[in-house]
C-alpha positions as CSV (number, residue, x, y, z in Angstrom):
1,X,0.0,0.0,0.0
2,X,1.4,3.4,-0.9
3,X,1.0,6.8,0.8
4,X,-1.7,8.0,-1.6
5,X,-3.8,4.9,-0.9
6,X,-3.9,5.9,2.7
7,X,-4.3,9.7,2.3
8,X,-7.5,9.5,0.3
9,X,-9.5,7.5,2.9
10,X,-8.2,9.7,5.7
11,X,-9.2,12.8,3.7
12,X,-12.6,11.4,3.1
13,X,-13.0,10.6,6.8
14,X,-12.2,14.2,7.7
15,X,-14.5,15.5,5.0
16,X,-17.4,13.4,6.3
17,X,-16.8,13.7,10.0
18,X,-19.7,15.5,11.7
19,X,-17.6,16.5,14.7
20,X,-15.4,18.9,12.7
21,X,-18.4,20.3,10.7
22,X,-16.7,19.6,7.4
23,X,-13.5,21.5,8.4
24,X,-11.6,20.0,5.5
25,X,-14.1,21.3,3.0
26,X,-14.2,24.6,4.7
27,X,-10.4,24.9,4.4
28,X,-10.4,23.6,0.8
29,X,-12.7,26.4,-0.2
30,X,-10.9,29.1,1.9
31,X,-7.5,29.5,3.4
32,X,-5.0,27.8,1.1
33,X,-2.2,27.9,3.6
34,X,-4.3,26.0,6.2
35,X,-5.5,23.6,3.5
36,X,-1.9,22.8,2.5
37,X,-0.9,22.3,6.1
38,X,-3.7,19.8,6.7
39,X,-2.8,18.0,3.4
40,X,0.9,17.7,4.6
41,X,-0.3,16.5,8.0
42,X,-2.4,13.8,6.4
43,X,0.6,12.7,4.3
44,X,2.8,12.5,7.4
45,X,0.1,10.4,9.2
46,X,-0.1,8.1,6.2
47,X,3.7,7.7,6.2
48,X,3.6,6.9,10.0
49,X,0.9,4.3,9.4
50,X,2.9,2.7,6.6
51,X,6.1,2.7,8.8
52,X,4.2,1.2,11.7
53,X,2.7,-1.5,9.4
54,X,6.1,-2.4,8.0
55,X,7.6,-2.5,11.5
56,X,4.8,-4.8,12.7
57,X,5.5,-7.2,9.9
58,X,9.1,-7.6,10.9
59,X,8.4,-7.8,14.6
60,X,6.1,-10.8,14.1
61,X,9.3,-12.9,14.0
62,X,11.7,-14.0,16.6
63,X,15.2,-15.6,17.0
64,X,15.1,-17.9,20.0
65,X,18.3,-18.8,21.7
66,X,18.7,-21.9,23.9
67,X,21.9,-23.4,25.3
68,X,22.3,-27.2,25.5
69,X,24.8,-29.4,27.2
70,X,26.0,-31.2,24.0
71,X,25.4,-31.8,20.3
72,X,23.3,-34.9,20.8
73,X,20.8,-33.0,23.1
74,X,20.8,-30.0,20.7
75,X,20.0,-32.2,17.7
76,X,17.3,-34.2,19.4
77,X,15.6,-31.0,20.7
78,X,16.0,-29.3,17.3
79,X,14.4,-32.3,15.5
80,X,11.5,-32.3,18.0
81,X,10.8,-28.6,17.6
82,X,11.0,-28.7,13.8
83,X,8.7,-31.7,13.6
84,X,6.2,-29.8,15.8
85,X,6.5,-26.9,13.3
86,X,7.2,-24.5,16.2
87,X,10.4,-23.4,14.3
88,X,11.3,-23.1,10.7
89,X,15.1,-23.4,11.0
90,X,17.5,-24.2,13.8
91,X,21.2,-23.5,13.7
92,X,23.4,-25.5,16.2
93,X,26.6,-23.8,17.0
94,X,30.0,-25.3,17.7
95,X,30.8,-26.1,21.3
96,X,31.8,-23.1,23.4
97,X,32.4,-22.3,27.1
98,X,29.6,-20.8,29.1
99,X,30.2,-19.3,32.5
100,X,27.3,-18.6,34.8
101,X,26.0,-18.3,38.4
102,X,24.3,-21.4,39.7
103,X,23.5,-22.1,43.4
104,X,25.9,-19.4,44.6
105,X,28.9,-20.6,42.6
106,X,30.3,-19.6,39.3
107,X,30.3,-22.6,36.9
108,X,32.1,-23.1,33.6
109,X,30.7,-25.7,31.2
110,X,31.0,-26.6,27.5
111,X,27.7,-26.0,25.7
112,X,26.2,-25.6,22.3
113,X,23.7,-23.0,21.3
114,X,20.4,-23.5,19.4
115,X,19.5,-20.4,17.3
116,X,15.9,-20.9,16.2
117,X,13.8,-18.8,13.9
118,X,10.0,-18.7,14.5
119,X,7.0,-16.5,14.5
120,X,5.8,-14.5,17.6
121,X,2.6,-16.7,17.5
122,X,4.7,-19.8,18.3
123,X,6.9,-18.3,21.1
124,X,4.8,-19.5,24.1
125,X,4.4,-23.0,22.7
126,X,8.0,-23.1,21.8
127,X,9.1,-22.1,25.3
128,X,6.8,-24.7,26.8
129,X,8.1,-27.5,24.5
130,X,11.8,-26.6,25.2
131,X,11.1,-26.4,29.0
132,X,9.4,-29.9,28.9
133,X,12.2,-31.6,26.8
134,X,15.3,-29.8,28.1
135,X,17.6,-31.6,30.6
136,X,18.4,-28.4,32.5
137,X,16.3,-27.4,35.5
138,X,16.4,-23.8,34.3
139,X,17.2,-23.8,30.6
140,X,18.3,-20.6,28.9
141,X,15.4,-19.6,26.5
142,X,15.6,-16.1,25.1
143,X,13.5,-14.6,22.3
144,X,14.9,-11.6,20.3
145,X,12.7,-9.7,17.8
146,X,13.8,-9.7,14.2
147,X,14.0,-6.0,13.3
148,X,14.6,-6.6,9.6
149,X,14.7,-9.6,7.3
150,X,14.2,-10.7,3.7
151,X,10.5,-10.7,2.9
152,X,11.0,-14.0,1.0
153,X,12.6,-15.6,4.0
154,X,9.9,-14.3,6.4
155,X,7.1,-15.5,4.2
156,X,8.8,-18.9,4.0
157,X,9.2,-18.9,7.8
158,X,5.5,-18.2,8.2
159,X,4.6,-20.9,5.7
160,X,6.6,-23.7,7.3
161,X,5.5,-23.0,10.9
162,X,1.8,-23.1,10.1
């Protein structure tokens, strides 16, 4: 949808609105400066609506991170989540060292990270499925909004997780 497609309905709404007594029509027939100001204001509103709409599209997607104790656990969990269609893609990282607080002590363990791509609609079910299947008492499960992405990839992600 382009800006002009939004400006026209907003303009019609203002023209027909009984509250303002046809203010737009009054300005259109009178003060050119006020009329142009109102037109620019409508264009700015349309731009903001389009920007908000585009932002909403991209915030409907998440990258979910989850650490696992080893490759075998990570692969089993990834397979389970993919088969449930809660995620469209899972990357499993190479082993790395994680350091963290647990029961008043600093621990250091080798772990692998799952980096999962999903839709916002699946986040709650995904968290629950990970919590149920994960060997840790308190697994790391973090969702990060995707601010931008290829529209083809995001369409694909929506398709494969439905």
